[in-house]
C-alpha atoms as an extended CHARMM CRD file, in Angstrom:
* protein
*
       133  EXT
         1         1  MET       CA             17.6440000000        3.3540000000      -28.2860000000  PROA      1               0.0000000000
         2         2  LEU       CA             15.5190000000        0.3460000000      -27.3450000000  PROA      2               0.0000000000
         3         3  GLY       CA             14.5540000000        1.8670000000      -24.0150000000  PROA      3               0.0000000000
         4         4  PHE       CA             18.1630000000        2.2960000000      -22.9340000000  PROA      4               0.0000000000
         5         5  SER       CA             18.7130000000        4.8290000000      -20.1740000000  PROA      5               0.0000000000
         6         6  ARG       CA             22.0040000000        6.4860000000      -20.9230000000  PROA      6               0.0000000000
         7         7  ARG       CA             24.2800000000        8.0010000000      -18.3360000000  PROA      7               0.0000000000
         8         8  HSD       CA             24.5660000000       11.7620000000      -18.0650000000  PROA      8               0.0000000000
         9         9  LEU       CA             27.7690000000       12.2330000000      -20.0150000000  PROA      9               0.0000000000
        10        10  ASN       CA             28.6890000000       15.4880000000      -21.7250000000  PROA      10              0.0000000000
        11        11  TYR       CA             30.4370000000       13.6520000000      -24.5320000000  PROA      11              0.0000000000
        12        12  PHE       CA             28.0070000000       10.7550000000      -24.8530000000  PROA      12              0.0000000000
        13        13  PRO       CA             27.8570000000       10.9070000000      -28.6880000000  PROA      13              0.0000000000
        14        14  LEU       CA             31.6530000000       10.6460000000      -28.8710000000  PROA      14              0.0000000000
        15        15  TRP       CA             31.7920000000        7.7520000000      -26.3830000000  PROA      15              0.0000000000
        16        16  TRP       CA             28.9240000000        5.9950000000      -28.1920000000  PROA      16              0.0000000000
        17        17  LEU       CA             30.6860000000        6.4120000000      -31.5320000000  PROA      17              0.0000000000
        18        18  CYS       CA             33.8490000000        4.8690000000      -30.0270000000  PROA      18              0.0000000000
        19        19  GLY       CA             31.7250000000        1.9080000000      -28.9450000000  PROA      19              0.0000000000
        20        20  MET       CA             30.2440000000        1.5440000000      -32.4260000000  PROA      20              0.0000000000
        21        21  VAL       CA             33.7660000000        1.5130000000      -33.8690000000  PROA      21              0.0000000000
        22        22  LEU       CA             34.6080000000       -1.3250000000      -31.4660000000  PROA      22              0.0000000000
        23        23  ILE       CA             31.5450000000       -3.2900000000      -32.6010000000  PROA      23              0.0000000000
        24        24  VAL       CA             32.4040000000       -2.7750000000      -36.2870000000  PROA      24              0.0000000000
        25        25  LEU       CA             35.9870000000       -3.8290000000      -35.5480000000  PROA      25              0.0000000000
        26        26  VAL       CA             34.8090000000       -7.0500000000      -33.8640000000  PROA      26              0.0000000000
        27        27  PHE       CA             32.5500000000       -7.8400000000      -36.8390000000  PROA      27              0.0000000000
        28        28  TYR       CA             35.3480000000       -7.0990000000      -39.2880000000  PROA      28              0.0000000000
        29        29  LEU       CA             37.9830000000       -9.1270000000      -37.4610000000  PROA      29              0.0000000000
        30        30  SER       CA             35.5290000000      -11.9840000000      -37.0030000000  PROA      30              0.0000000000
        31        31  LEU       CA             34.4590000000      -12.1380000000      -40.6460000000  PROA      31              0.0000000000
        32        32  ALA       CA             37.5680000000      -10.9970000000      -42.5260000000  PROA      32              0.0000000000
        33        33  LEU       CA             38.9830000000      -13.3620000000      -45.1000000000  PROA      33              0.0000000000
        34        34  VAL       CA             42.3750000000      -13.2590000000      -43.4170000000  PROA      34              0.0000000000
        35        35  ALA       CA             42.2550000000      -14.6090000000      -39.8800000000  PROA      35              0.0000000000
        36        36  ILE       CA             44.4350000000      -12.9380000000      -37.2920000000  PROA      36              0.0000000000
        37        37  GLY       CA             46.6780000000      -15.5740000000      -35.8030000000  PROA      37              0.0000000000
        38        38  VAL       CA             47.3960000000      -15.7330000000      -32.1140000000  PROA      38              0.0000000000
        39        39  ASP       CA             50.5810000000      -17.5160000000      -31.1260000000  PROA      39              0.0000000000
        40        40  GLY       CA             50.8340000000      -19.3520000000      -27.8630000000  PROA      40              0.0000000000
        41        41  PHE       CA             48.9370000000      -22.2440000000      -26.4150000000  PROA      41              0.0000000000
        42        42  GLU       CA             46.3450000000      -24.3520000000      -28.2170000000  PROA      42              0.0000000000
        43        43  TYR       CA             43.2720000000      -22.2820000000      -27.3030000000  PROA      43              0.0000000000
        44        44  SER       CA             44.8880000000      -18.8510000000      -27.2540000000  PROA      44              0.0000000000
        45        45  ASP       CA             42.3400000000      -17.5300000000      -29.7660000000  PROA      45              0.0000000000
        46        46  LYS       CA             39.6730000000      -18.0340000000      -27.0910000000  PROA      46              0.0000000000
        47        47  VAL       CA             41.5330000000      -15.4910000000      -24.9510000000  PROA      47              0.0000000000
        48        48  GLY       CA             41.0830000000      -13.0070000000      -27.7980000000  PROA      48              0.0000000000
        49        49  HSD       CA             37.3700000000      -13.8110000000      -27.9650000000  PROA      49              0.0000000000
        50        50  PHE       CA             37.0490000000      -13.3640000000      -24.2100000000  PROA      50              0.0000000000
        51        51  PHE       CA             38.7560000000       -9.9670000000      -24.1950000000  PROA      51              0.0000000000
        52        52  ALA       CA             36.8960000000       -8.6620000000      -27.2520000000  PROA      52              0.0000000000
        53        53  TYR       CA             33.5290000000       -9.1950000000      -25.5720000000  PROA      53              0.0000000000
        54        54  PHE       CA             34.8440000000       -8.1670000000      -22.1650000000  PROA      54              0.0000000000
        55        55  ILE       CA             35.8910000000       -4.8270000000      -23.6660000000  PROA      55              0.0000000000
        56        56  LEU       CA             32.6070000000       -4.3640000000      -25.5410000000  PROA      56              0.0000000000
        57        57  MET       CA             30.4630000000       -5.0770000000      -22.4910000000  PROA      57              0.0000000000
        58        58  SER       CA             32.7160000000       -2.9720000000      -20.2610000000  PROA      58              0.0000000000
        59        59  TRP       CA             32.6030000000       -0.0100000000      -22.6120000000  PROA      59              0.0000000000
        60        60  PHE       CA             28.8400000000        0.0220000000      -23.0540000000  PROA      60              0.0000000000
        61        61  SER       CA             28.3460000000       -0.4920000000      -19.3190000000  PROA      61              0.0000000000
        62        62  LEU       CA             30.0710000000        2.8570000000      -18.8870000000  PROA      62              0.0000000000
        63        63  LEU       CA             27.5570000000        4.5000000000      -21.2240000000  PROA      63              0.0000000000
        64        64  TYR       CA             24.2660000000        3.1490000000      -19.9180000000  PROA      64              0.0000000000
        65        65  GLN       CA             22.5480000000        2.9590000000      -16.5430000000  PROA      65              0.0000000000
        66        66  ARG       CA             22.9850000000       -0.2290000000      -14.5100000000  PROA      66              0.0000000000
        67        67  SER       CA             19.3320000000       -1.0570000000      -14.9660000000  PROA      67              0.0000000000
        68        68  ARG       CA             20.0990000000       -1.7310000000      -18.6430000000  PROA      68              0.0000000000
        69        69  HSD       CA             23.2760000000       -3.7670000000      -18.2250000000  PROA      69              0.0000000000
        70        70  PHE       CA             21.5160000000       -7.1320000000      -18.3310000000  PROA      70              0.0000000000
        71        71  LEU       CA             19.9180000000       -6.1960000000      -21.6540000000  PROA      71              0.0000000000
        72        72  LEU       CA             23.3630000000       -5.2040000000      -22.9330000000  PROA      72              0.0000000000
        73        73  LEU       CA             24.6640000000       -8.5870000000      -21.8070000000  PROA      73              0.0000000000
        74        74  ILE       CA             21.9290000000      -10.3900000000      -23.7290000000  PROA      74              0.0000000000
        75        75  LEU       CA             22.6460000000       -8.3000000000      -26.8310000000  PROA      75              0.0000000000
        76        76  PHE       CA             26.3830000000       -9.0160000000      -26.7490000000  PROA      76              0.0000000000
        77        77  VAL       CA             25.8480000000      -12.7350000000      -26.2140000000  PROA      77              0.0000000000
        78        78  ALA       CA             23.4240000000      -12.6850000000      -29.1620000000  PROA      78              0.0000000000
        79        79  MET       CA             25.9870000000      -10.7660000000      -31.2130000000  PROA      79              0.0000000000
        80        80  GLY       CA             28.5740000000      -13.4550000000      -30.4810000000  PROA      80              0.0000000000
        81        81  VAL       CA             26.1640000000      -16.1850000000      -31.5670000000  PROA      81              0.0000000000
        82        82  LEU       CA             25.2640000000      -14.2400000000      -34.7230000000  PROA      82              0.0000000000
        83        83  ILE       CA             28.9060000000      -13.7600000000      -35.6610000000  PROA      83              0.0000000000
        84        84  GLU       CA             29.6400000000      -17.4480000000      -35.1460000000  PROA      84              0.0000000000
        85        85  TRP       CA             26.6410000000      -18.3500000000      -37.3010000000  PROA      85              0.0000000000
        86        86  LEU       CA             27.8450000000      -15.9290000000      -40.0020000000  PROA      86              0.0000000000
        87        87  GLN       CA             31.3060000000      -17.5010000000      -39.8350000000  PROA      87              0.0000000000
        88        88  GLY       CA             29.7130000000      -20.8900000000      -40.3860000000  PROA      88              0.0000000000
        89        89  GLN       CA             28.0810000000      -19.5630000000      -43.5530000000  PROA      89              0.0000000000
        90        90  THR       CA             31.4580000000      -18.6830000000      -45.0720000000  PROA      90              0.0000000000
        91        91  THR       CA             33.8730000000      -21.0600000000      -46.7520000000  PROA      91              0.0000000000
        92        92  TYR       CA             36.8740000000      -19.6760000000      -44.8800000000  PROA      92              0.0000000000
        93        93  ARG       CA             35.7110000000      -19.5330000000      -41.2300000000  PROA      93              0.0000000000
        94        94  LEU       CA             34.2470000000      -22.0970000000      -38.8350000000  PROA      94              0.0000000000
        95        95  PHE       CA             31.3350000000      -22.0660000000      -36.4280000000  PROA      95              0.0000000000
        96        96  GLU       CA             32.6900000000      -22.9870000000      -32.9700000000  PROA      96              0.0000000000
        97        97  TYR       CA             30.7260000000      -23.4230000000      -29.7640000000  PROA      97              0.0000000000
        98        98  ALA       CA             33.9360000000      -22.7550000000      -27.8210000000  PROA      98              0.0000000000
        99        99  ASP       CA             34.1010000000      -19.2750000000      -29.3710000000  PROA      99              0.0000000000
       100       100  ILE       CA             30.5200000000      -18.5900000000      -28.2750000000  PROA      100             0.0000000000
       101       101  ALA       CA             31.4540000000      -19.7160000000      -24.7660000000  PROA      101             0.0000000000
       102       102  ALA       CA             34.5440000000      -17.4760000000      -24.6910000000  PROA      102             0.0000000000
       103       103  ASN       CA             32.5660000000      -14.4960000000      -26.0310000000  PROA      103             0.0000000000
       104       104  SER       CA             29.8000000000      -15.0300000000      -23.4940000000  PROA      104             0.0000000000
       105       105  LEU       CA             32.1940000000      -15.5260000000      -20.5960000000  PROA      105             0.0000000000
       106       106  GLY       CA             33.9550000000      -12.2590000000      -21.4400000000  PROA      106             0.0000000000
       107       107  ALA       CA             30.6420000000      -10.3910000000      -21.5250000000  PROA      107             0.0000000000
       108       108  VAL       CA             29.4520000000      -11.9860000000      -18.2640000000  PROA      108             0.0000000000
       109       109  CYS       CA             32.6900000000      -11.1060000000      -16.4400000000  PROA      109             0.0000000000
       110       110  ALA       CA             32.4020000000       -7.4790000000      -17.5790000000  PROA      110             0.0000000000
       111       111  TRP       CA             28.7260000000       -7.4510000000      -16.5580000000  PROA      111             0.0000000000
       112       112  LEU       CA             29.6770000000       -8.6130000000      -13.0610000000  PROA      112             0.0000000000
       113       113  ILE       CA             32.3960000000       -5.9780000000      -12.7570000000  PROA      113             0.0000000000
       114       114  ALA       CA             29.9350000000       -3.3260000000      -13.9710000000  PROA      114             0.0000000000
       115       115  LYS       CA             27.8690000000       -3.9990000000      -10.8390000000  PROA      115             0.0000000000
       116       116  THR       CA             30.6340000000       -2.2620000000       -8.8740000000  PROA      116             0.0000000000
       117       117  ALA       CA             31.7180000000        1.3680000000       -8.7680000000  PROA      117             0.0000000000
       118       118  CYS       CA             33.8260000000        0.6680000000      -11.8640000000  PROA      118             0.0000000000
       119       119  SER       CA             30.7930000000        1.4210000000      -14.0050000000  PROA      119             0.0000000000
       120       120  ASN       CA             31.1160000000        5.0940000000      -13.0110000000  PROA      120             0.0000000000
       121       121  LEU       CA             34.6410000000        5.5320000000      -14.3950000000  PROA      121             0.0000000000
       122       122  LEU       CA             33.6510000000        7.5040000000      -17.4780000000  PROA      122             0.0000000000
       123       123  VAL       CA             31.3880000000        9.8310000000      -15.4880000000  PROA      123             0.0000000000
       124       124  GLY       CA             34.2890000000       10.4820000000      -13.1060000000  PROA      124             0.0000000000
       125       125  LEU       CA             36.6940000000       10.9970000000      -15.9900000000  PROA      125             0.0000000000
       126       126  GLU       CA             34.4750000000       13.6500000000      -17.5090000000  PROA      126             0.0000000000
       127       127  LYS       CA             34.0370000000       15.4210000000      -14.1850000000  PROA      127             0.0000000000
       128       128  LYS       CA             37.7140000000       15.4410000000      -13.2020000000  PROA      128             0.0000000000
       129       129  ILE       CA             39.5830000000       15.7700000000      -16.4730000000  PROA      129             0.0000000000
       130       130  LEU       CA             37.4640000000       16.8670000000      -19.4140000000  PROA      130             0.0000000000
       131       131  ASN       CA             35.5450000000       19.6530000000      -17.6740000000  PROA      131             0.0000000000
       132       132  ARG       CA             38.5220000000       21.4640000000      -16.1410000000  PROA      132             0.0000000000
       133       133  THR       CA             38.5590000000       25.1710000000      -16.7710000000  PROA      133             0.0000000000
């Protein structure tokens, strides 16, 4: 996939499929006719944007080698821009630069965390839990 070096995971197809479900969910929730309301402070929806892209970047950082994480970051930032552009093309959603910023910030924070040992969590999970005999 685009020169991505995947991690050696026994259940990679399952983990990848989970990630694809997350991406489809973000597209759906971003483009659905009915917006999901977030109660709280004025910009609380930006928290949702942040965490959506933080989770996406975090998940895919677990699946691919660190050498490909920057490319993942670029792809998720581009995805956030694309979704905002698509929202601007609808009559029921708005294009917002603040959403792009929140999406990008979430992805960047996850990218920074993925530079630590945290990016090996799924490999460790498979070794310790899923491969027990």
